[in-house]
N, C-alpha and C positions, 0 to 999 in steps of 0.2 A: 396405193391402186396404181397400176401403170396403164400405161394408155396402148389400145389397139392400134396396130399400124395397117397400114391397106393391104398388105404383103400377109401378115396374119388374118386378116378378113377373109381375103381370098382363098389361104389354105383352108378356112374354115368351110367355106362355100363347097371347095371340090370336095371336102372330107363329107359334105351332107349329101352332095351330088352322087357320091359312089355308095353311098350306104344305102341312099333311095333308090337308086339303078339296081341295087344286089339284092334288097330285098323286092323291089317290085318283080324282078325276075324269080325268083323264092317262090312267092305267091303265087305266080302265074303259072309254075311250074306245077305247084301241091296240087290248086286247085282253079284253075283257069274262072270260071267264071265268077267264084267268090273274090279271086282278084279284081277281077275286070269294075265290080261293082264297088269294091274297099276303095279302091284307087280312084274312080269315075271317069274311066278312061273308056274310049273307043278299043271295038274288034280288033281297027287295023293297028291301033297305037301299041294294043297289046302284042300283035304279031312282029311287029318293030323292036320290043324292049325284048322279048322270049328269044329272039334269032341273034340280038346283040354277043360278037365276043366279048372275053375280059378285056384284050387289046380295044375294042372301039368302045367300052365301057368306060373306060379308064380314059380315053380322049373325051368323051363327049361329058364326063366329069369333072375335066380339065376347066371348063367354061367357067368365065366369070358371072354367069349367071346361076340362078337358083331352077333346077328343072324341076322342083316342087311346088307347089302352091295351094295356099290354104282353098279349099272347095265348099267353105261356109261362108259366101257372101251374105248372108243373113245375120243380124245380130242375133235372133233367137235362137238360131243352131249353137254358134258359138257359144252364146252366154249359160244355154241349157248343157253343152259337152263340160262346161267350166263348173257348173255346181256340182255339190257335192252330195249322196245319196242314191238311193234305187230310182224315186221319181224323176230324178232328173235324169237318170242313165237310161229309163222305158220313155220318157217325154222325149227325147232327143233321137233315140232308136225309132220311134214313131214317126217321128218329123221327116229324118233322113228317108224312111224307108216311102214316105208318099210321094217327096222330092224325086227319088229314084222312080217308080209309076209313074210321075209327070212325064219326066225327061222320055222316059220309054214310048209313052205314048204322043 
């Protein structure tokens, strides 16, 4: 097993960042309300992401910090999502929907 160098890790972070930005833009173009909800972002952030040019996205992706983050701060949500089976998927979907309503209100 080979050791990962800091340069390798930075390269992987850049790849994840660019993939995330491109996916975010695609989600917002195809169905903006669903994209905002799925990513858990504000309308203002959605505006910024949607307007990024390819060059701007590439520069932003080159950051040494991950641009995406886990939205699931609660153990129950993450555990339910990680479980197998329809019941676990339904439970996590209901829990996330309830949280979205709480945040909107």
